Backbone as a chain_set.jsonl record, in Angstrom:
{"seq": "MNTTPRRAQLPAGLRAPGRWAVLPAAALAGAALGGGYGVLQTPEYAATSYVIVVPAEKSDPAAAIGFAQAYGRVATDIAVTGDAQVWAGVTADTLRRDVQAATSPDAPMISITARASKPAKAVSMADGVARALILDSTHVAGSTGVKVVQFSRATKPVAPVSPSAALSALVGACGGGLLGGLALLVRPRRAAARGEARHSRQAAPAGSPAAVPAPAAAAHHPETV", "coords": {"N": [[-47.021, -18.21, 34.468], [-44.876, -16.964, 32.013], [-41.427, -17.466, 32.068], [-39.367, -17.54, 30.324], [-36.364, -16.303, 29.147], [-35.948, -13.416, 27.206], [-34.751, -13.253, 23.976], [-31.733, -11.707, 22.787], [-32.128, -9.11, 20.498], [-31.201, -8.081, 17.289], [-30.459, -4.802, 15.987], [-32.927, -3.055, 14.13], [-32.11, -2.229, 11.567], [-30.093, -4.03, 10.984], [-31.383, -6.439, 11.035], [-32.678, -6.469, 8.698], [-32.864, -8.412, 5.765], [-31.888, -7.558, 3.257], [-29.795, -5.762, 3.701], [-27.585, -7.208, 4.365], [-26.811, -8.233, 1.894], [-25.049, -6.419, 0.873], [-22.45, -7.011, 1.485], [-21.518, -9.458, -0.116], [-21.965, -8.268, -2.589], [-20.287, -6.067, -2.554], [-17.844, -7.379, -2.319], [-17.753, -8.826, -4.751], [-17.684, -6.688, -6.586], [-15.24, -5.484, -5.879], [-13.495, -7.531, -6.496], [-13.95, -7.7, -9.269], [-12.99, -5.129, -10.077], [-10.265, -5.287, -9.16], [-9.298, -7.539, -10.574], [-9.628, -6.608, -13.239], [-7.801, -4.426, -13.223], [-5.404, -5.945, -12.86], [-5.297, -7.295, -15.245], [-5.225, -5.222, -17.203], [-2.971, -3.612, -16.496], [0.388, -2.763, -17.195], [2.936, -5.155, -17.426], [5.702, -5.372, -15.017], [9.111, -5.505, -14.751], [12.016, -6.433, -12.825], [15.47, -5.864, -12.264], [18.61, -6.522, -10.876], [21.735, -5.156, -10.08], [25.079, -5.616, -8.727], [27.577, -3.972, -6.897], [30.716, -3.411, -5.409], [32.601, -1.773, -2.861], [35.917, -1.252, -2.547], [38.882, -0.848, -0.575], [41.766, 1.124, -1.386], [45.356, 0.544, -1.612], [47.107, 0.785, 1.515], [44.995, 2.019, 2.801], [42.355, 2.561, 5.104], [40.406, -0.223, 5.773], [37.868, -0.155, 6.982], [36.787, 2.228, 6.129], [35.718, 1.713, 3.645], [33.173, 0.787, 4.019], [31.74, 3.054, 4.936], [32.006, 4.716, 2.629], [30.566, 3.148, 0.837], [28.002, 3.474, 1.897], [27.694, 6.192, 1.378], [27.977, 6.379, -1.548], [25.769, 4.783, -2.184], [23.633, 6.54, -1.381], [23.79, 8.547, -3.293], [23.623, 7.458, -5.723], [21.771, 7.524, -7.952], [21.994, 10.104, -8.644], [24.686, 10.386, -9.406], [24.547, 8.721, -11.62], [22.861, 10.121, -13.332], [24.403, 12.47, -13.874], [26.423, 11.253, -15.095], [27.079, 8.99, -17.793], [24.999, 7.196, -17.818], [22.413, 7.526, -18.712], [22.608, 7.479, -21.483], [23.739, 4.903, -21.899], [21.696, 3.234, -20.923], [19.562, 4.207, -22.311], [17.423, 5.814, -21.495], [15.541, 8.539, -19.938], [16.663, 11.147, -17.563], [14.75, 11.612, -15.566], [13.437, 9.077, -15.559], [15.532, 7.416, -14.642], [15.843, 8.415, -11.994], [13.357, 7.803, -10.961], [12.766, 5.065, -11.325], [14.891, 3.561, -10.4], [16.488, 2.153, -7.68], [18.808, 2.279, -5.004], [20.44, 0.106, -2.641], [22.053, -0.422, 0.485], [24.306, -2.221, 2.745], [24.706, -2.48, 6.218], [26.8, -3.725, 7.303], [28.603, -4.579, 5.352], [30.511, -3.591, 2.498], [28.796, -3.253, 0.165], [26.69, -2.576, -2.586], [23.533, -2.648, -3.857], [21.819, -2.365, -6.868], [18.764, -1.737, -8.153], [16.608, -1.888, -10.852], [13.567, -1.131, -12.408], [11.4, -1.786, -15.058], [9.232, -1.851, -18.027], [10.108, -3.843, -19.822], [12.157, -6.748, -19.83], [14.914, -6.581, -20.765], [15.328, -3.78, -20.854], [15.229, -3.233, -17.962], [17.518, -4.591, -17.192], [19.594, -3.132, -18.662], [19.324, -0.576, -17.456], [19.961, -1.05, -14.79], [22.601, -2.021, -14.926], [23.711, 0.117, -16.198], [23.708, 2.217, -14.303], [25.354, 1.091, -12.332], [27.745, 0.99, -13.737], [28.242, 3.683, -14.117], [28.7, 4.441, -11.394], [31.103, 2.974, -10.992], [32.897, 4.302, -12.769], [32.839, 6.903, -11.793], [33.964, 6.52, -9.224], [36.398, 5.836, -9.934], [37.607, 8.095, -10.909], [37.867, 9.651, -8.657], [39.389, 8.284, -6.921], [41.907, 8.859, -5.999], [41.603, 10.773, -3.966], [39.694, 9.769, -2.222], [40.496, 7.214, -1.57], [39.312, 4.78, -2.067], [37.613, 2.507, -4.284], [35.018, 1.617, -6.652], [33.951, -1.438, -7.727], [32.742, -3.918, -10.122], [30.599, -6.41, -8.92], [28.507, -8.257, -9.422], [26.893, -8.624, -12.386], [23.611, -7.55, -13.672], [20.996, -9.841, -14.146], [18.814, -11.129, -16.703], [15.426, -10.811, -16.072], [12.89, -13.334, -15.776], [10.24, -13.385, -15.064], [7.48, -11.168, -14.454], [7.437, -8.681, -11.77], [5.257, -7.385, -10.917], [1.939, -7.597, -9.598], [-0.264, -10.491, -10.345], [-3.195, -11.068, -12.339], [-5.015, -12.681, -10.929], [-4.161, -12.466, -8.228], [-4.536, -9.725, -7.95], [-7.312, -9.677, -8.215], [-8.014, -11.112, -5.922], [-7.054, -9.445, -3.848], [-8.695, -7.208, -4.381], [-11.266, -8.295, -3.909], [-11.095, -8.796, -1.089], [-10.669, -6.198, -0.197], [-13.045, -4.93, -1.119], [-14.976, -6.415, 0.29], [-14.274, -5.694, 2.951], [-14.834, -2.931, 2.918], [-17.587, -3.019, 2.424], [-18.417, -4.205, 4.854], [-17.763, -2.195, 6.595], [-19.421, -0.248, 5.75], [-21.886, -1.283, 6.574], [-21.539, -1.065, 9.348], [-21.104, 1.55, 9.975], [-23.552, 2.881, 9.46], [-26.083, 5.325, 9.447], [-27.07, 6.211, 12.613], [-29.448, 7.533, 13.375], [-31.328, 6.793, 11.588], [-31.591, 4.066, 12.279], [-32.539, 4.372, 14.855], [-35.009, 5.453, 14.498], [-36.259, 3.31, 13.192], [-36.337, 1.464, 15.272], [-38.05, 2.814, 17.051], [-40.396, 2.886, 15.648], [-40.942, 0.268, 15.425], [-41.455, -0.43, 18.136], [-43.789, 1.032, 18.689], [-45.555, -0.256, 17.05], [-45.702, -2.713, 18.185], [-46.67, -2.363, 20.779], [-49.568, -2.636, 23.054], [-52.979, -1.524, 22.605], [-54.126, -0.003, 24.694], [-52.026, 0.525, 26.328], [-49.536, 2.504, 28.213], [-47.451, 3.134, 26.339], [-48.725, 3.435, 23.954], [-50.45, 5.573, 24.293], [-50.431, 8.941, 23.882], [-48.489, 11.192, 25.996], [-49.93, 13.473, 28.179], [-50.099, 16.972, 27.825], [-48.052, 19.152, 29.695], [-49.283, 20.544, 32.671], [-50.254, 23.936, 33.141], [-48.53, 26.071, 35.375], [-49.893, 27.555, 38.065], [-50.115, 30.227, 40.384], [-50.529, 29.531, 43.864], [-53.528, 30.185, 45.678], [-54.548, 31.958, 48.574]], "CA": [[-46.244, -17.008, 34.015], [-43.75, -17.357, 31.19], [-40.262, -16.986, 32.531], [-38.365, -17.808, 29.356], [-35.711, -15.046, 28.854], [-36.077, -12.839, 25.892], [-33.551, -13.285, 23.143], [-31.297, -10.388, 22.404], [-32.541, -8.843, 19.125], [-30.359, -7.098, 16.472], [-31.195, -3.577, 15.524], [-33.873, -3.271, 12.956], [-31.387, -1.983, 10.335], [-29.303, -5.205, 10.691], [-32.29, -7.584, 10.822], [-33.175, -6.517, 7.261], [-31.998, -9.374, 4.948], [-31.285, -6.854, 2.112], [-28.673, -5.051, 4.071], [-26.446, -8.112, 4.257], [-26.413, -8.422, 0.528], [-24.085, -5.443, 0.611], [-21.126, -7.702, 1.561], [-21.103, -10.159, -1.337], [-21.973, -7.359, -3.721], [-19.073, -5.259, -2.487], [-16.663, -8.288, -2.527], [-17.662, -9.125, -6.169], [-17.234, -5.404, -7.281], [-13.865, -5.329, -5.654], [-12.758, -8.606, -7.301], [-13.956, -7.26, -10.686], [-12.018, -3.961, -10.303], [-8.871, -5.722, -9.044], [-8.9, -8.415, -11.749], [-9.524, -5.729, -14.452], [-6.591, -3.791, -13.107], [-4.371, -6.821, -13.118], [-5.269, -7.615, -16.698], [-4.863, -4.048, -18.01], [-1.758, -2.977, -16.145], [1.633, -3.165, -17.888], [3.818, -6.033, -16.545], [6.832, -4.666, -14.598], [10.205, -6.397, -14.494], [13.03, -5.853, -11.946], [16.783, -6.517, -12.399], [19.498, -6.027, -9.829], [23.204, -5.294, -10.36], [25.712, -5.48, -7.509], [28.902, -3.378, -6.9], [31.396, -3.478, -4.045], [33.576, -0.719, -2.627], [37.215, -1.806, -1.994], [39.886, 0.142, -0.283], [43.123, 1.077, -1.995], [46.564, 0.172, -0.705], [47.307, 1.548, 2.679], [43.73, 2.689, 3.211], [41.559, 1.855, 6.124], [39.28, -1.078, 5.289], [36.598, 0.261, 7.523], [36.401, 3.336, 5.33], [35.011, 1.209, 2.499], [31.725, 0.715, 4.438], [31.24, 4.424, 4.947], [31.911, 5.226, 1.289], [29.527, 2.42, 0.233], [26.809, 4.089, 2.245], [27.649, 7.47, 0.628], [27.651, 6.056, -2.885], [24.315, 4.296, -2.274], [22.669, 7.638, -1.32], [23.833, 9.396, -4.437], [23.745, 6.506, -6.902], [21.063, 7.929, -9.1], [22.521, 11.443, -9.099], [25.917, 10.094, -10.173], [24.234, 8.074, -12.909], [22.315, 11.188, -14.192], [25.459, 13.325, -14.319], [27.277, 10.495, -15.922], [26.528, 8.455, -19.087], [24.038, 6.098, -17.594], [21.276, 7.706, -19.533], [23.032, 7.034, -22.783], [23.949, 3.393, -21.881], [20.393, 2.612, -20.628], [18.564, 4.621, -23.29], [16.277, 6.394, -20.804], [15.8, 9.88, -19.446], [17.173, 11.318, -16.206], [13.573, 11.319, -14.662], [13.23, 7.649, -15.45], [16.537, 6.775, -13.742], [15.491, 8.804, -10.639], [12.022, 7.253, -10.476], [12.783, 3.615, -11.438], [16.122, 2.882, -9.983], [16.792, 2.271, -6.179], [20.151, 1.662, -4.525], [20.352, -0.271, -1.211], [23.397, -0.763, 1.07], [24.312, -3.09, 3.856], [25.363, -1.832, 7.332], [28.074, -4.466, 7.693], [29.43, -4.919, 4.113], [30.651, -2.407, 1.509], [28.175, -3.69, -1.151], [25.575, -1.663, -3.002], [22.603, -3.368, -4.8], [21.113, -1.353, -7.722], [17.594, -2.51, -8.671], [15.874, -1.071, -11.807], [12.261, -1.584, -12.845], [10.96, -1.434, -16.392], [8.197, -2.689, -18.599], [10.755, -4.807, -20.601], [13.326, -7.247, -19.089], [16.162, -6.068, -21.224], [15.503, -2.413, -20.373], [15.622, -3.253, -16.687], [18.965, -4.94, -17.116], [20.45, -2.053, -19.1], [19.264, 0.49, -16.529], [20.757, -1.428, -13.514], [24.035, -1.99, -15.263], [24.203, 1.48, -16.516], [23.971, 2.985, -13.063], [26.539, 0.51, -11.738], [28.896, 1.392, -14.545], [28.458, 5.145, -13.758], [29.327, 4.419, -10.074], [32.474, 2.513, -11.147], [33.715, 5.306, -13.43], [33.035, 8.084, -10.888], [34.849, 6.232, -8.139], [37.859, 5.815, -10.438], [38.092, 9.452, -11.127], [38.185, 10.391, -7.282], [39.987, 7.356, -6.125], [43.031, 9.4, -5.359], [41.277, 11.541, -2.762], [38.83, 8.905, -1.307], [41.211, 6.012, -1.126], [38.531, 3.579, -2.333], [37.036, 2.449, -5.625], [33.879, 0.702, -6.853], [34.144, -2.44, -8.745], [31.559, -4.724, -10.329], [30.543, -7.652, -8.095], [27.687, -9.171, -10.154], [26.027, -7.958, -13.297], [22.252, -7.894, -13.509], [20.51, -10.958, -14.968], [17.525, -10.886, -17.303], [14.298, -11.415, -15.3], [12.097, -14.224, -16.528], [8.887, -13.202, -14.66], [7.369, -9.824, -13.856], [7.333, -8.541, -10.278], [3.949, -6.861, -10.678], [0.924, -8.738, -9.166], [-0.98, -11.111, -11.449], [-4.64, -10.724, -12.326], [-5.639, -13.48, -9.887], [-3.725, -11.768, -7.029], [-5.21, -8.426, -7.958], [-8.762, -9.904, -7.958], [-8.226, -11.513, -4.531], [-6.926, -8.286, -3.075], [-9.811, -6.407, -4.66], [-12.447, -8.873, -3.24], [-10.921, -8.571, 0.306], [-10.969, -4.797, -0.049], [-14.415, -4.683, -1.244], [-15.75, -6.919, 1.462], [-14.055, -4.87, 4.121], [-15.55, -1.614, 2.774], [-18.984, -3.327, 2.637], [-18.641, -4.385, 6.232], [-17.642, -0.838, 7.281], [-20.612, 0.515, 5.375], [-22.937, -1.654, 7.506], [-21.231, -0.761, 10.714], [-21.168, 3.053, 10.204], [-24.751, 3.404, 8.977], [-26.576, 6.432, 10.277], [-27.751, 5.8, 13.811], [-30.747, 8.161, 13.494], [-32.325, 5.874, 10.863], [-31.823, 2.883, 13.018], [-33.342, 4.688, 16.01], [-36.41, 5.695, 14.016], [-36.844, 2.064, 12.958], [-36.635, 0.861, 16.53], [-39.215, 3.482, 17.682], [-41.619, 2.498, 14.84], [-41.247, -1.149, 15.799], [-41.958, -0.424, 19.48], [-45.204, 1.553, 18.62], [-46.5, -1.266, 16.452], [-45.809, -3.914, 19.119], [-47.328, -1.983, 21.96], [-51.025, -2.803, 23.071], [-53.665, -0.341, 22.257], [-54.355, 0.75, 25.876], [-50.792, 0.643, 27.149], [-49.012, 3.933, 28.151], [-46.63, 3.507, 25.22], [-49.502, 3.77, 22.776], [-51.189, 6.7, 24.549], [-49.462, 10.069, 24.063], [-48.399, 11.812, 27.281], [-50.634, 14.751, 28.133], [-49.279, 18.217, 27.92], [-47.772, 19.537, 31.078], [-50.309, 21.57, 33.093], [-49.732, 25.198, 33.412], [-48.288, 26.326, 36.74], [-50.608, 28.73, 38.564], [-49.78, 30.516, 41.836], [-51.501, 29.059, 44.861], [-54.224, 31.279, 46.209], [-54.767, 31.799, 49.963]], "C": [[-45.055, -17.491, 33.186], [-42.418, -16.676, 31.661], [-39.054, -17.16, 31.501], [-37.726, -16.454, 28.997], [-35.842, -14.649, 27.367], [-34.735, -12.837, 25.141], [-33.09, -11.877, 22.724], [-31.548, -10.229, 20.796], [-31.487, -7.844, 18.535], [-31.138, -5.88, 16.22], [-31.9, -3.855, 14.262], [-33.042, -3.106, 11.632], [-30.549, -3.288, 9.973], [-30.095, -6.446, 10.48], [-32.836, -7.637, 9.438], [-32.334, -7.388, 6.371], [-31.291, -8.623, 3.822], [-30.071, -6.142, 2.448], [-27.431, -5.958, 4.041], [-26.031, -8.455, 2.887], [-25.384, -7.495, 0.007], [-22.709, -6.1, 0.579], [-20.675, -8.483, 0.39], [-21.054, -9.227, -2.553], [-20.626, -6.529, -3.747], [-17.792, -6.13, -2.811], [-16.585, -8.567, -4.095], [-17.279, -7.825, -7.0], [-15.745, -5.26, -7.092], [-13.046, -6.308, -6.45], [-12.758, -8.211, -8.798], [-12.979, -6.154, -10.979], [-10.634, -4.443, -10.198], [-8.416, -6.644, -10.124], [-8.805, -7.548, -13.044], [-8.211, -4.966, -14.405], [-5.361, -4.684, -13.373], [-4.23, -7.24, -14.595], [-4.769, -6.421, -17.525], [-3.578, -3.458, -17.676], [-0.604, -3.589, -16.958], [2.49, -3.923, -16.999], [5.182, -5.146, -16.253], [7.938, -5.677, -14.217], [11.291, -5.619, -13.687], [14.356, -6.64, -12.23], [17.693, -5.767, -11.475], [21.004, -6.307, -10.176], [23.896, -4.962, -8.941], [27.121, -4.947, -7.715], [29.427, -3.427, -5.503], [32.479, -2.489, -3.976], [34.727, -1.386, -1.939], [38.161, -0.703, -1.686], [41.084, 0.032, -1.041], [44.218, 0.686, -1.021], [46.779, 1.213, 0.4], [46.199, 2.452, 3.048], [43.076, 1.841, 4.294], [40.441, 1.009, 5.616], [37.964, -0.662, 5.756], [36.008, 1.483, 6.804], [35.534, 2.956, 4.139], [33.48, 1.22, 2.79], [31.042, 2.082, 4.384], [31.02, 5.05, 3.557], [30.805, 4.442, 0.566], [28.139, 3.015, 0.638], [26.573, 5.485, 1.51], [27.31, 7.237, -0.844], [26.186, 5.48, -3.1], [23.33, 5.469, -2.229], [22.689, 8.489, -2.497], [24.034, 8.663, -5.741], [23.02, 7.092, -8.118], [21.601, 9.345, -9.655], [23.824, 11.269, -9.867], [25.622, 9.513, -11.593], [23.633, 9.073, -13.804], [23.397, 12.02, -14.718], [26.382, 12.571, -15.222], [26.683, 10.1, -17.239], [25.459, 7.34, -19.006], [22.777, 6.31, -18.481], [21.45, 7.292, -20.963], [23.123, 5.535, -22.888], [22.572, 2.712, -21.733], [19.288, 3.04, -21.677], [17.294, 5.182, -22.678], [16.548, 7.805, -20.383], [16.243, 9.96, -17.988], [15.972, 11.083, -15.208], [13.254, 9.819, -14.502], [14.207, 6.961, -14.538], [16.217, 7.15, -12.196], [14.231, 8.074, -10.074], [12.095, 5.671, -10.293], [13.956, 2.822, -10.966], [16.29, 3.254, -8.425], [18.058, 1.6, -5.908], [19.907, 1.258, -3.055], [21.781, -0.723, -0.786], [23.236, -1.635, 2.251], [25.144, -2.416, 4.962], [26.622, -2.465, 7.743], [28.919, -4.994, 6.555], [29.437, -3.761, 3.187], [30.086, -2.784, 0.156], [26.956, -2.782, -1.383], [24.84, -2.573, -4.128], [21.83, -2.284, -5.538], [20.059, -2.128, -8.484], [16.905, -1.48, -9.621], [14.662, -1.77, -12.218], [11.857, -0.999, -14.191], [9.907, -2.331, -16.922], [8.829, -3.892, -19.426], [11.952, -5.371, -19.846], [14.682, -6.69, -19.51], [16.369, -4.601, -20.803], [15.87, -2.34, -18.915], [17.065, -3.617, -16.436], [19.92, -3.846, -17.524], [20.437, -0.855, -18.129], [20.112, 0.205, -15.23], [22.232, -1.438, -13.819], [24.545, -0.684, -15.641], [24.519, 2.362, -15.245], [25.174, 2.376, -12.341], [27.821, 0.925, -12.442], [29.207, 2.874, -14.197], [29.106, 5.25, -12.35], [30.807, 4.035, -10.202], [33.347, 3.656, -11.772], [33.91, 6.572, -12.521], [34.005, 7.812, -9.818], [36.345, 6.179, -8.658], [38.447, 7.144, -10.565], [38.486, 10.115, -9.73], [38.909, 9.403, -6.386], [41.32, 7.913, -5.385], [42.798, 10.213, -4.132], [40.392, 10.687, -1.791], [39.51, 7.761, -0.831], [40.465, 4.713, -1.387], [38.05, 3.63, -3.834], [35.911, 1.468, -5.672], [34.19, -0.174, -8.003], [32.906, -3.29, -8.975], [31.672, -6.054, -9.614], [29.65, -8.695, -8.92], [26.88, -8.343, -11.089], [24.556, -8.412, -13.29], [21.89, -9.018, -14.536], [19.111, -10.665, -15.536], [16.419, -11.53, -16.604], [13.438, -12.188, -16.282], [10.553, -14.109, -16.236], [8.692, -11.852, -14.17], [7.177, -9.802, -12.293], [5.975, -7.89, -9.928], [2.972, -7.883, -10.369], [0.107, -9.243, -10.387], [-2.386, -10.724, -11.351], [-5.377, -11.399, -11.259], [-5.399, -12.809, -8.566], [-4.519, -10.468, -6.848], [-6.714, -8.599, -7.619], [-8.958, -10.33, -6.532], [-8.048, -10.344, -3.632], [-8.132, -7.349, -3.17], [-11.028, -6.931, -3.891], [-12.249, -8.593, -1.699], [-11.215, -7.018, 0.657], [-12.391, -4.381, -0.103], [-15.361, -5.207, -0.134], [-15.523, -6.19, 2.698], [-14.826, -3.494, 4.047], [-17.128, -1.83, 2.909], [-19.318, -3.501, 4.029], [-18.659, -3.057, 7.043], [-18.918, -0.097, 6.963], [-21.871, 0.064, 6.293], [-22.761, -1.201, 8.991], [-21.423, 0.783, 11.005], [-22.415, 3.678, 9.619], [-25.259, 4.519, 9.914], [-27.419, 5.91, 11.408], [-29.165, 6.314, 13.952], [-31.775, 7.282, 12.723], [-32.59, 4.631, 11.587], [-32.779, 3.198, 14.311], [-34.813, 4.842, 15.562], [-37.058, 4.315, 13.698], [-37.222, 1.347, 14.225], [-37.896, 1.502, 17.209], [-40.44, 3.049, 16.927], [-41.929, 1.089, 15.231], [-41.85, -1.226, 17.158], [-43.442, 0.062, 19.474], [-46.056, 0.554, 18.019], [-46.657, -2.474, 17.353], [-46.529, -3.575, 20.342], [-48.857, -2.187, 21.954], [-51.672, -1.477, 22.946], [-53.902, 0.571, 23.508], [-53.117, 1.018, 26.697], [-50.352, 2.145, 27.135], [-48.144, 4.191, 26.953], [-47.383, 3.916, 24.005], [-50.361, 5.02, 23.023], [-50.199, 7.921, 24.678], [-49.558, 10.729, 25.38], [-49.164, 13.154, 27.206], [-49.715, 15.891, 28.335], [-49.171, 18.567, 29.381], [-48.716, 20.657, 31.508], [-49.537, 22.846, 33.408], [-49.537, 25.509, 34.913], [-48.961, 27.673, 37.161], [-50.197, 28.994, 40.091], [-50.842, 30.061, 42.769], [-52.165, 30.314, 45.658], [-54.551, 30.981, 47.656], [-56.273, 31.932, 50.231]], "O": [[-44.304, -18.355, 33.639], [-42.317, -15.449, 31.645], [-37.894, -16.933, 31.847], [-38.44, -15.539, 28.585], [-35.84, -15.478, 26.457], [-33.711, -12.437, 25.693], [-33.884, -11.006, 22.37], [-31.214, -11.089, 19.981], [-30.994, -6.935, 19.203], [-32.369, -5.907, 16.235], [-31.553, -4.723, 13.46], [-33.306, -3.832, 10.673], [-30.343, -3.58, 8.795], [-29.63, -7.4, 9.856], [-33.384, -8.65, 9.004], [-31.142, -7.112, 6.231], [-30.183, -9.009, 3.451], [-29.284, -5.89, 1.535], [-26.339, -5.491, 3.717], [-24.919, -8.957, 2.719], [-24.871, -7.665, -1.099], [-21.889, -5.77, -0.277], [-19.571, -8.254, -0.105], [-20.206, -9.383, -3.432], [-19.981, -6.346, -4.779], [-16.846, -5.681, -3.458], [-15.497, -8.544, -4.671], [-16.602, -7.94, -8.022], [-15.036, -4.943, -8.047], [-12.013, -5.95, -7.016], [-11.754, -8.351, -9.496], [-12.238, -6.194, -11.961], [-9.818, -4.082, -11.046], [-7.27, -6.563, -10.565], [-7.92, -7.8, -13.861], [-7.545, -4.852, -15.434], [-4.404, -4.256, -14.017], [-3.128, -7.498, -15.08], [-3.973, -6.6, -18.447], [-3.038, -2.779, -18.549], [-0.632, -4.758, -17.343], [2.797, -3.458, -15.901], [5.658, -4.37, -17.083], [7.693, -6.599, -13.439], [11.468, -4.407, -13.818], [14.36, -7.859, -12.405], [17.582, -4.553, -11.302], [21.441, -7.414, -10.489], [23.384, -4.185, -8.136], [27.816, -5.412, -8.619], [28.67, -3.479, -4.534], [33.238, -2.345, -4.934], [34.567, -2.009, -0.89], [38.254, 0.276, -2.427], [41.473, -1.089, -1.367], [44.021, 0.529, 0.184], [46.625, 2.411, 0.165], [46.427, 3.549, 3.559], [43.226, 0.622, 4.374], [39.527, 1.579, 5.02], [36.986, -0.786, 5.019], [34.802, 1.715, 6.895], [34.721, 3.753, 3.672], [32.656, 1.593, 1.956], [29.937, 2.235, 3.864], [30.055, 5.774, 3.312], [30.135, 5.036, -0.278], [27.221, 3.051, -0.182], [25.465, 5.847, 1.115], [26.389, 7.884, -1.342], [25.54, 5.73, -4.118], [22.314, 5.445, -2.925], [21.685, 9.153, -2.756], [24.551, 9.203, -6.719], [23.596, 7.151, -9.204], [21.631, 9.652, -10.847], [24.041, 11.94, -10.876], [26.323, 9.773, -12.571], [23.839, 8.952, -15.012], [23.393, 12.308, -15.915], [27.068, 13.176, -16.046], [25.839, 10.826, -17.765], [25.107, 6.68, -19.985], [22.169, 5.34, -18.933], [20.511, 6.799, -21.587], [22.641, 4.947, -23.856], [22.33, 1.693, -22.38], [18.282, 2.36, -21.881], [16.213, 5.053, -23.252], [17.693, 8.249, -20.458], [16.204, 8.965, -17.264], [16.144, 10.454, -14.163], [12.852, 9.372, -13.428], [13.849, 6.07, -13.768], [16.319, 6.315, -11.297], [14.115, 7.798, -8.88], [11.599, 5.086, -9.331], [14.021, 1.6, -11.103], [16.24, 4.406, -7.995], [18.384, 0.542, -6.448], [19.245, 1.986, -2.315], [22.555, -1.294, -1.554], [22.118, -1.794, 2.741], [26.188, -1.835, 4.666], [27.44, -1.866, 8.441], [29.849, -5.771, 6.772], [28.458, -3.02, 3.099], [30.758, -2.668, -0.869], [26.313, -2.31, -0.445], [25.42, -3.103, -5.077], [21.254, -1.391, -4.916], [20.341, -3.003, -9.303], [16.657, -0.342, -9.223], [14.718, -2.99, -12.378], [11.982, 0.208, -14.399], [9.669, -3.419, -16.398], [8.118, -4.861, -19.692], [12.713, -4.598, -19.265], [15.506, -6.365, -18.656], [17.482, -4.225, -20.433], [16.713, -1.518, -18.555], [17.74, -3.035, -15.587], [20.932, -3.62, -16.861], [21.458, -0.181, -17.995], [20.824, 1.058, -14.7], [23.031, -0.915, -13.043], [25.72, -0.385, -15.429], [25.488, 3.12, -15.207], [25.962, 3.131, -11.773], [28.846, 1.175, -11.808], [30.372, 3.224, -14.01], [29.987, 6.088, -12.155], [31.669, 4.678, -9.602], [34.449, 3.905, -11.285], [34.973, 7.192, -12.5], [34.806, 8.679, -9.469], [37.317, 6.429, -7.946], [39.646, 7.336, -10.359], [39.328, 11.012, -9.68], [39.037, 9.656, -5.188], [41.711, 7.441, -4.317], [43.703, 10.349, -3.309], [40.414, 10.956, -0.59], [39.186, 7.285, 0.257], [40.927, 3.647, -0.977], [38.098, 4.666, -4.496], [35.834, 0.57, -4.833], [34.619, 0.251, -9.075], [32.071, -3.375, -8.074], [32.695, -6.736, -9.686], [30.036, -9.855, -9.069], [26.213, -7.411, -10.639], [24.282, -9.557, -12.933], [22.441, -9.082, -15.635], [18.313, -10.001, -14.875], [16.424, -12.758, -16.517], [13.262, -11.794, -17.435], [9.712, -14.615, -16.979], [9.587, -11.323, -13.511], [6.809, -10.794, -11.664], [5.596, -7.855, -8.757], [3.127, -9.01, -10.838], [-0.159, -8.49, -11.324], [-2.781, -10.097, -10.368], [-6.296, -10.811, -10.688], [-6.355, -12.591, -7.822], [-5.07, -10.168, -5.789], [-7.301, -7.816, -6.872], [-9.972, -9.966, -5.935], [-8.824, -10.211, -2.686], [-8.547, -6.763, -2.169], [-11.756, -6.144, -3.284], [-13.217, -8.171, -1.067], [-11.885, -6.674, 1.631], [-12.887, -3.608, 0.716], [-16.331, -4.576, 0.286], [-16.455, -6.035, 3.488], [-15.376, -3.021, 5.041], [-17.852, -0.973, 3.415], [-20.372, -3.036, 4.462], [-19.425, -2.857, 7.985], [-19.45, 0.614, 7.816], [-22.716, 0.867, 6.688], [-23.724, -0.998, 9.729], [-21.83, 1.203, 12.089], [-22.404, 4.866, 9.298], [-24.85, 4.587, 11.073], [-28.408, 5.218, 11.164], [-30.008, 5.654, 14.559], [-32.907, 7.076, 13.16], [-33.715, 4.134, 11.546], [-33.628, 2.402, 14.713], [-35.726, 4.375, 16.243], [-38.26, 4.149, 13.903], [-38.266, 0.699, 14.295], [-38.686, 0.807, 17.847], [-41.48, 2.856, 17.557], [-43.102, 0.74, 15.36], [-42.736, -2.059, 17.35], [-44.254, -0.488, 20.218], [-47.223, 0.457, 18.399], [-47.662, -3.181, 17.275], [-47.021, -4.51, 20.975], [-49.451, -1.932, 20.907], [-51.05, -0.433, 23.141], [-53.876, 1.794, 23.376], [-53.204, 1.713, 27.709], [-50.704, 2.919, 26.246], [-48.055, 5.342, 26.527], [-46.869, 4.611, 23.129], [-50.965, 5.514, 22.071], [-49.27, 7.897, 25.486], [-50.672, 10.837, 25.893], [-49.021, 13.881, 26.223], [-48.662, 15.765, 28.959], [-50.071, 18.314, 30.183], [-48.915, 21.618, 30.765], [-48.389, 22.844, 33.853], [-50.444, 25.17, 35.673], [-48.621, 28.746, 36.664], [-49.986, 28.074, 40.882], [-52.021, 30.213, 42.446], [-51.516, 31.232, 46.16], [-54.818, 29.821, 47.969], [-56.707, 31.829, 51.379]]}, "num_chains": 1, "name": "protein.A"}
């Protein structure tokens, strides 16, 4: 009697060699799409300008941090209402969309980062918003007790911050492979069950119970006395 244990078998849907070809095909498709996007996209450059909030004479130095937080939240609004659009040569929507201001919780400094398709445009946008903050703070310095001064002007970026074509292709290949693997895992279970049932019927002997259809249930008749 053969006592060799039976090896665990994969489902019929996964044993098919053609199904595993989905993984490399999906990875190649993702790499092609990602690489094409990296080649066709417009390079984006980022430039950052820094300003610092300083207290006036006889003012609380701690108030500078609070005003830095406030100016950071409304930096683009101040730039739009000021002359930053003219200095940068862009529209108000461009300033709101492509300029971000960040503040530090322990220092009264504001970083203003602008993104544009050309390095010089990114520099002019960042410095334009910084200049607008400086002018606005000068106008209200009598009531706020603080003013904004230039700490560091934006420098011209030498390389884009957008992903390269090689990186986009790598990300696309990973994403395509992941989607291909998910497609194999979430295949319809009904199709796999039908394949397993067909395989069992073909492997069963001719006279075994698995090959002989079960007889119809007998009709129930009341017992006669």
